[in-house]
N, C-alpha and C positions, 0 to 999 in steps of 0.2 A: 264327282262333279268338278268342273273347272275351277270354281271359286274355292275349293278345298284342296287344290293341288299346289303343293309348294314347289316341286321340281318336275319339269317335263322335258324329255328328250324325244325328238322325232327324227329318225334316220340320221343320227349324228355320226360323223367320222372325224377323227383327230389324227394329225401327224405333226412331226417336227421337221422343219425345213422341207426338203423334197423326198424324205424317206418314206418307206411303206407306212400305211396307216397303223397306228397303235391300237385304235378302236375303230370298228366299222359297223355301220348300220345299227347303231344303238338307239333303241326306243323304249321308253318307260314313263310312267307317271308315279310320283311319290306324294302321298297325301300329307297334308300338314299334320304334325303331331305324331308321325310314325318314327320307328326306330329300326334301323337296319345295320347288320354287320356287312362289311365289304371284304370279300376274300379273293384269293388268287395267288399264283406263284409270283415271286419277285420278277419284276419287269413285265408283268401281264398287262398293266395299264391301270392299276388301282389309283395310283397318285395322279395320273392323267385325268381320270374321271373326276377326282376331287378338284383338280385345277380347273376343269371345265365348269364345274358347278360354281366355284368361287370366282370365276371370270379372270383367272390368271392365264388362261389359254383359250384361244378362240377356236371353234370347230372348223375343220376344212370343208365341211358340208353339213347340211341338216340344220335343225332349229332347236334352240334351247330357250325354255321359258322358266322364269323364276317369279313366284308370286303372281302368275298370270301375265307377266310382261316378257315380250320377246327381247332377248338380249343381244342378238347378233349384230345389230347396227347401233347399239348404244354408244353415246359419247363417253369420254373418260369421266366427266362429272356425273353422268347418269349411273355409270358402273360404281363409282365411289359411293353414291347415295344408296345404291342397292346393297353394297357390302356392309353398310351400317346395320343391316338386319341379319348379318351372318358373322360367323367366327370360324376360324380354321386353326388346327393344331397340327403342325408337321413334325416329322421325326427329328429334324435338326434344331428344334426349339425356337430358333429365330429371336433369341433374346438380345437386347442391346447391352453390350459390355460396359459402355460408358455411363450406364444408369444403374441405380440400385434395384434390388428386387421390387421394392415398393413402387418405384417410379416406372419400372417396366409394366407392372400390373395396372398402374394408374393411367398409363398413356392413352388407351382408347377412350377413357372417360374425359380426359383433358381435351382430346380432339373434339369431343362432343360438347365442350363448354360447361361441364358439370362443375358446380362450386367446390372449392378445395375442401371445405369442411365435410361435405357429403362424400367426396372421394376418399378422404381419410377413413371414415366409418366403413365404407364398403370394402376398401382394400384390406384393412385390418381384419375384418370379419372373414373375408375369403382366405387370407393367409392363415388364420386360425383354423379354418376348416380343413385346409390341405396340409396342416401340420407343419407350417413354416413360419409361424408368428415371430420366432426369435431371429429370423433371417431377413427381416424387413429392410435393414440397412446394408445388407451384404451385397457384394458384387456377384452377379450370376456366375462368373468364371470360377469363383471359389466353391461352388456347390457341386455335388455329384451329378451324374447324368440323370438319375431318377428325380433328384430335387429340382433340377432345371426343368424337367418335363412337367412337374407339378406347378412350377411358376408359369410355364407356358399355358397350361390348362386354366389356371386361375385367371390369367389375362384374358383368355377367350370367354370364359363363362361370366365375367363380371359385367359384360354389356347386355346380359340376358338376351342372347340372339334367338331369332326365330328359326334359324338353321345353324347347326353345329356340325362341322366336318372334322374328323380326327383321324390322322394317319399313324397307326401303331402307337397310340398314346400310353399304352401299358407295357410296351416292349422292353423298357429298361427298369421296370419296377418289380419288387418282390411281390409275393402273393397278397400280402396284407395291403400294401399300398395300391396294387392293381385293383383289388376289391374295393378299396376306399374310393378310387376314381370311378370305377364302374357304378357304384352306388350313387355317386354324385350325378353321373350322366343319366342314370335311370330316374332319379328324382327331378332333374331338369326336365326330362321328357314328360313326367307325370304332373309336376306342379306348374311348370310354365308352358307346357305344350310344345317344347322345342323339338323340331324335326332333327334327328340325329343319324348320321352315317359314320360308322366307326370301322376303319380298316384294321384288320388284324390277321396274323398268321396263327393265332392261338386257337387250336381246336378245343382246348379246355375251356377257354372263355366262351366260345360259341355253344358248347354243350351245357355250360353252367347257366348262362343267360339265354333263354329260348327265344331269341329274336330271329326274324327271317334274315336270309343272307342274299346279298347281291354278289354273284360269282363272276369273275372276269377270267376268261380263258380263250385262247386262239382269236384274240381281237374282238370277241363277242361278250355280251353281258347276258346272264341268265339269273333267274330268281329261284331260290330254294325256300319253300315255305308258302303256304296258301294265301296268307294275308300279312299285312303289317301289324305284328303283335304290339300290344301296348303293355306297360308295366302291370296293368290289372290282369292281363293274360299270363303274366310271367310267374305263375305260382310255383314253378319248379326251381326257381333260382336259389342257389345256395349262397348264403351271405356270410362273409367274415367281417363283421362290423366291430371296429374298435375305435370309435370316435364319437363326436357329437351326433345325435340323431339327425339324419338328413332332412326329415320333414321339418324339424324345428329350425334348422339352418335356412331352408328355403322359405319358410313362412316369414322369418325375420328379414331375410334378404328381399323378399317380394315386397314387404311393407316399405322398406327403404327405397326400392325402385319406384313405388307408388309416390313416395314423398318427392323423389327427384322429378317425376313426371308432372307433379302438381306445383312445382316450384316456379 
């Protein structure tokens, strides 16, 4: 049903400048609370699809709806308001080198006017979960690529987005930390009902976590998997968990978000 559709594309095409379309005649509906992998060869258009959803790129034709709202003719302010419900993690991390790790993660909360006392609690809790508590005051440039990716993910999840888009978030991580982040994404989806689209080249990841796949090839998009699997369906997942239990983390974080909402 329309009121349960988070993302809707209707005959969407996308190009850069006057070049050939990167994506052509893309149509699909993604229900709120679903989890999809996004696959395809390098240059196939995965990142373009994520950019279209996050409104970083406008379609050359067709219609995009987010949360039931047509986005094509939205003003800059309307797009900014819509993005408050979404978060995106790109391969290049996009961290601000003139800010500490703590301040990078706190930034989206400060933009929303959250009180500093609550920001501190949330940021420290998220840093602890991603295993970077001792790096709160560090400059992001002093961290490894994998550590910077975890900072980027922490900044994205701290706003409790309705839609999370992730472009190869585990690409620079070892198996343990990749599993740690995947468990975080799975628990976000399960506990908060976050709609997640995660781009990856890892067949191991897709075979381990049995979520359906959006596949991009030859400028077209196809779906592999009969329905949008939820974590409850994902009984075959193999988990390498060496950290705080994610359900405990999200229960505590959810309570703090409730406190913020009632402030």
